[in-house]
C-alpha positions as CSV (number, residue, x, y, z in Angstrom):
1,M,-21.6,26.9,4.9
2,I,-20.5,25.4,8.2
3,A,-20.0,28.9,9.6
4,L,-23.4,30.0,8.2
5,E,-25.1,27.0,9.9
6,K,-23.3,27.7,13.2
7,Q,-24.4,31.4,13.2
8,L,-27.9,30.7,12.0
9,K,-28.5,28.2,14.8
10,D,-27.3,30.8,17.3
11,E,-29.4,33.6,15.8
12,L,-32.6,31.4,15.8
13,K,-32.0,31.1,19.6
14,R,-31.3,34.8,20.0
15,F,-34.5,35.8,18.2
16,E,-36.5,33.0,20.0
17,A,-37.8,31.9,16.6
18,K,-41.1,30.0,16.7
19,E,-42.5,27.5,14.2
20,E,-43.6,29.2,11.0
21,S,-42.4,32.7,12.3
22,I,-40.2,33.5,9.3
23,E,-42.2,35.6,6.8
24,T,-39.5,36.3,4.2
25,I,-36.0,35.1,3.3
26,F,-33.5,36.9,1.1
27,I,-30.3,35.3,-0.2
28,G,-28.0,38.1,-1.4
29,G,-24.8,39.8,-0.6
30,G,-23.0,39.3,-3.9
31,T,-23.4,36.3,-6.2
32,P,-25.6,33.5,-4.8
33,S,-25.8,32.2,-8.3
34,T,-22.2,31.0,-8.1
35,V,-23.0,28.7,-5.2
36,D,-24.4,25.2,-6.1
37,P,-28.0,24.8,-4.8
38,I,-26.8,21.6,-3.1
39,L,-24.8,23.7,-0.7
40,Y,-27.9,25.6,0.4
41,Q,-29.7,22.4,1.3
42,K,-28.6,22.2,4.9
43,I,-29.5,25.8,5.5
44,F,-33.0,25.3,4.1
45,K,-33.4,22.1,6.1
46,L,-32.5,24.0,9.3
47,L,-35.0,26.8,8.4
48,K,-37.9,24.7,7.2
49,P,-39.8,24.4,10.6
50,Y,-39.6,28.2,11.0
51,I,-40.8,29.2,7.5
52,K,-44.4,30.3,7.1
53,T,-46.6,28.8,4.4
54,N,-46.4,31.0,1.3
55,A,-43.4,32.9,2.7
56,E,-41.6,35.1,0.1
57,I,-38.1,33.5,-0.5
58,T,-35.9,35.6,-2.8
59,T,-32.5,35.0,-4.2
60,E,-30.3,37.5,-6.0
61,A,-28.7,36.2,-9.2
62,N,-26.2,37.4,-11.8
63,P,-27.4,36.7,-15.4
64,N,-24.1,35.1,-16.5
65,S,-24.1,32.6,-13.6
66,A,-27.8,31.9,-13.2
67,T,-27.9,28.8,-15.4
68,K,-31.0,26.8,-16.0
69,A,-29.7,24.1,-13.7
70,W,-29.0,26.6,-11.0
71,L,-32.4,28.2,-11.2
72,Q,-34.1,24.8,-11.2
73,G,-32.1,23.8,-8.2
74,M,-33.1,26.9,-6.2
75,Y,-36.7,26.5,-7.3
76,D,-36.7,23.0,-6.0
77,L,-35.4,24.2,-2.6
78,G,-38.4,26.5,-2.3
79,V,-37.2,29.8,-3.7
80,N,-40.1,31.6,-5.3
81,R,-38.6,35.0,-6.3
82,V,-35.5,36.0,-8.2
83,S,-33.9,39.4,-8.4
84,F,-31.5,39.7,-11.3
85,G,-28.6,42.1,-11.3
86,V,-29.1,43.3,-14.8
87,Q,-28.1,47.0,-14.4
88,S,-28.6,47.8,-18.1
89,F,-29.4,46.4,-21.5
90,D,-26.7,48.6,-23.1
91,Q,-23.6,46.6,-24.0
92,D,-21.2,49.5,-23.7
93,K,-22.6,50.5,-20.3
94,L,-22.4,46.9,-19.0
95,K,-18.8,46.8,-20.1
96,A,-18.0,50.1,-18.4
97,L,-19.7,48.9,-15.2
98,N,-17.5,45.8,-15.3
99,R,-20.5,43.5,-15.6
100,A,-19.7,40.0,-16.9
101,H,-23.0,39.4,-18.7
102,S,-24.4,40.6,-22.0
103,P,-27.9,42.0,-22.6
104,K,-28.9,38.7,-24.3
105,Q,-27.8,36.7,-21.3
106,A,-29.9,38.9,-19.0
107,K,-33.0,38.4,-21.1
108,I,-32.4,34.6,-21.4
109,A,-31.9,34.3,-17.6
110,V,-35.2,36.1,-16.9
111,L,-37.1,34.1,-19.5
112,T,-35.6,30.8,-18.2
113,A,-36.7,31.6,-14.6
114,K,-40.2,32.2,-15.8
115,E,-40.2,29.0,-17.8
116,I,-39.1,27.1,-14.7
117,G,-42.1,28.5,-12.7
118,F,-40.9,31.4,-10.7
119,K,-43.9,33.7,-10.1
120,N,-42.1,36.8,-9.0
121,L,-39.2,38.1,-11.0
122,S,-37.4,41.4,-10.5
123,L,-34.4,43.1,-12.1
124,D,-32.1,46.0,-11.1
125,L,-31.3,49.0,-13.2
126,I,-28.6,51.6,-12.6
127,Y,-28.8,55.3,-13.5
128,N,-26.5,58.3,-13.3
129,Y,-23.5,56.5,-14.6
130,Q,-21.4,58.9,-16.6
131,G,-22.9,59.3,-20.1
132,D,-26.4,58.1,-19.1
133,T,-29.1,59.9,-21.1
134,K,-32.9,59.8,-21.1
135,A,-32.8,57.9,-24.4
136,L,-30.5,55.2,-23.0
137,L,-32.5,54.8,-19.8
138,K,-35.8,54.8,-21.6
139,S,-34.5,52.0,-23.8
140,D,-33.4,50.1,-20.7
141,I,-36.8,50.4,-19.2
142,E,-38.7,49.5,-22.4
143,Q,-36.5,46.3,-22.8
144,A,-37.2,45.5,-19.1
145,F,-40.9,45.6,-19.7
146,E,-40.6,43.2,-22.6
147,L,-39.7,40.5,-20.0
148,P,-42.1,38.7,-17.7
149,I,-41.2,40.7,-14.6
150,N,-43.4,42.2,-11.9
151,H,-40.8,44.3,-10.1
152,I,-37.9,46.7,-10.9
153,S,-35.3,48.2,-8.5
154,A,-33.8,51.4,-10.0
155,Y,-30.7,52.5,-8.1
156,E,-28.6,55.7,-8.6
157,L,-25.0,54.8,-9.0
158,T,-23.0,55.3,-5.7
159,I,-19.3,55.2,-5.3
160,E,-18.1,53.0,-2.4
161,S,-14.6,53.1,-1.0
162,G,-12.6,50.1,-1.9
163,T,-14.4,49.5,-5.2
164,K,-13.2,49.7,-8.7
165,F,-14.8,53.2,-9.2
166,A,-13.4,54.7,-5.9
167,S,-10.4,56.0,-7.8
168,T,-12.5,57.4,-10.6
169,P,-15.5,59.1,-8.9
170,K,-16.3,61.1,-12.0
171,V,-18.0,58.0,-13.5
172,R,-21.0,59.1,-11.4
173,Q,-22.8,62.0,-13.0
174,E,-24.8,64.5,-11.0
175,D,-28.2,64.7,-12.7
176,D,-31.1,64.8,-10.2
177,E,-33.6,65.1,-13.0
178,L,-32.8,61.5,-14.1
179,A,-34.3,60.1,-10.9
180,F,-37.6,61.7,-11.7
181,F,-37.4,60.6,-15.3
182,V,-36.7,57.0,-14.5
183,A,-39.6,56.9,-11.9
184,K,-42.0,58.5,-14.4
185,E,-41.0,56.0,-17.2
186,I,-41.4,53.0,-15.0
187,T,-44.8,54.0,-13.6
188,K,-46.0,54.7,-17.1
189,H,-45.9,51.0,-17.6
190,G,-48.3,50.5,-14.6
191,F,-45.8,49.7,-11.9
192,K,-46.4,51.3,-8.5
193,H,-43.6,53.4,-7.0
194,Y,-43.8,52.0,-3.5
195,E,-40.3,52.9,-2.2
196,I,-37.6,55.4,-3.3
197,S,-35.8,52.8,-5.4
198,N,-38.5,50.1,-5.9
199,F,-41.4,49.7,-8.3
200,G,-43.8,46.9,-9.1
201,S,-47.2,45.3,-9.7
202,Y,-45.9,43.1,-6.8
203,E,-44.4,44.8,-3.7
204,S,-41.6,42.8,-2.1
205,E,-42.6,41.8,1.4
206,H,-38.9,41.6,2.4
207,N,-38.2,45.1,1.3
208,K,-41.3,46.4,3.2
209,G,-40.1,44.6,6.3
210,Y,-37.1,46.9,6.4
211,W,-39.2,50.0,6.0
212,K,-41.5,48.9,8.8
213,L,-38.4,48.3,11.0
214,K,-39.4,44.7,11.7
215,D,-36.9,42.3,13.3
216,Y,-34.7,40.5,10.9
217,I,-31.9,37.9,11.2
218,G,-28.7,38.6,9.3
219,V,-26.5,35.6,8.6
220,G,-23.1,35.7,6.9
221,A,-20.1,38.0,6.7
222,G,-21.3,41.6,7.0
223,A,-25.0,40.6,7.1
224,V,-26.6,43.0,9.7
225,G,-29.4,41.8,11.9
226,F,-31.9,43.8,13.9
227,L,-33.9,42.8,17.0
228,K,-36.1,45.3,19.0
229,D,-33.6,48.1,19.5
230,T,-30.3,46.5,18.7
231,R,-28.3,45.9,15.6
232,Y,-25.9,42.9,15.2
233,Y,-22.8,43.1,13.0
234,P,-20.9,39.9,12.1
235,S,-17.4,40.5,10.8
236,T,-17.2,41.8,7.2
237,D,-13.9,39.9,6.7
238,I,-14.8,36.5,5.3
239,D,-11.8,34.7,6.7
240,A,-12.4,36.1,10.2
241,Y,-16.1,35.3,9.9
242,I,-15.4,31.7,8.9
243,K,-13.0,31.4,11.8
244,N,-15.5,32.7,14.4
245,P,-19.0,33.4,13.0
246,L,-20.3,34.1,16.5
247,K,-18.1,37.1,17.0
248,I,-20.7,39.8,16.6
249,K,-20.7,43.4,17.5
250,E,-23.9,44.9,19.0
251,E,-25.2,48.4,18.7
252,S,-28.1,49.6,20.9
253,L,-30.3,52.3,19.5
254,T,-31.8,55.0,21.6
255,T,-35.5,55.9,21.6
256,D,-34.7,59.0,19.6
257,E,-32.6,57.1,17.1
258,L,-35.4,54.6,16.5
259,L,-37.9,57.4,16.0
260,T,-35.6,59.0,13.5
261,E,-35.2,55.7,11.6
262,R,-39.0,55.2,11.5
263,L,-39.4,58.7,10.0
264,F,-36.7,58.2,7.3
265,L,-37.9,54.7,6.4
266,G,-41.6,55.6,6.6
267,L,-41.3,58.6,4.3
268,R,-39.0,56.9,1.8
269,S,-41.8,54.4,1.2
270,N,-45.5,53.9,1.1
271,I,-45.4,52.7,4.7
272,G,-45.8,56.2,6.1
273,V,-45.4,57.5,9.6
274,D,-47.9,56.9,12.4
275,K,-48.8,60.2,13.9
276,N,-48.9,58.7,17.4
277,I,-45.1,58.3,17.5
278,L,-44.6,62.1,17.0
279,N,-44.6,64.6,19.8
280,K,-46.8,67.7,19.7
281,A,-44.2,69.9,17.9
282,M,-43.5,67.3,15.3
283,K,-47.2,66.7,14.6
284,K,-47.6,70.5,14.1
285,R,-44.7,70.5,11.5
286,A,-46.1,67.4,9.8
287,D,-49.6,69.0,9.6
288,F,-48.0,72.1,8.0
289,L,-46.4,69.8,5.3
290,V,-49.9,68.3,4.7
291,E,-51.3,71.8,4.4
292,K,-48.6,72.6,1.8
293,E,-49.3,69.3,0.0
294,K,-45.9,67.9,0.6
295,L,-47.4,65.1,2.7
296,F,-50.9,63.6,2.9
297,K,-52.8,62.0,5.7
298,D,-54.2,58.4,5.4
299,N,-56.1,57.8,8.7
300,N,-53.4,58.0,11.4
301,L,-50.5,57.9,8.9
302,Y,-48.5,60.7,7.3
303,K,-47.5,59.6,3.8
304,N,-45.1,61.1,1.3
305,T,-46.0,62.1,-2.3
306,N,-42.4,62.5,-3.4
307,Y,-39.8,60.0,-2.1
308,F,-36.9,61.9,-3.6
309,I,-37.3,64.7,-1.0
310,S,-38.0,62.4,2.0
311,D,-34.8,63.3,3.8
312,E,-35.6,67.0,3.7
313,L,-39.1,66.4,4.9
314,V,-37.9,64.3,7.8
315,L,-35.3,66.9,8.9
316,Y,-38.1,69.5,8.9
317,I,-40.4,67.4,11.0
318,L,-37.6,66.6,13.5
319,G,-37.0,70.4,13.8
């Protein structure tokens, strides 16, 4: 936490943070629920002057380590939203995914958070793991909606190098239809599909900040920050980060790169793309997509009707 404090103080200066300028906070990057809330106190004390009234403050949590005492401690610090890494309510799938919790533990954790007083609760589901069927995913979704949640993140399984599944890539199945199925089943329950992987009766302000390409501070090993046209990359090696948390690589983005990002992020979500950032040729192609009912216009914004083909739409607009 000493390294985190040191970097945070430096980032607040870099971003020229003003009083009550922080709109959202997200505590993530693994297992925050294994860290005693007492250890977060200094960070929250440091941030307190900068946090807006009614800011969205989220923590990720694993169901097996998010005890009642831990949840209460985080609530007392001011956290008002919890995102639980549930992944599935199928015991065999959880075991195969190397998850430490059971379906019962996941349900108890969400119910306990609600009992404590958290107003906004989310959970993650994973699809396209080997053996996933519509019946299994439908069951996962139905069990999720038996809980007092107002948000679901549904992620397609991806295989990252250096992870357990890197040596067994076949555990990821290729079934594009499941993405549409999952989205349809979740929206059937009244949740709005507001970003390619996110659904809710409540839309996470933190998530939307990324899609709008707002400035954000990243604190911790591997926590990326973004300011104006520059990304900041602390070391991903924890030991190296602790030794020198201020050793941060910078990457400046060109005007074209920023435009491309705005397009990809805007059409992957309900944020949309402002027509005024497009050149004449791009507007012509975007208008053609509107004509073909692949996009629609909302005042000055081009918006997407199908997030799952957003990449293809962006590449077409770019030419």
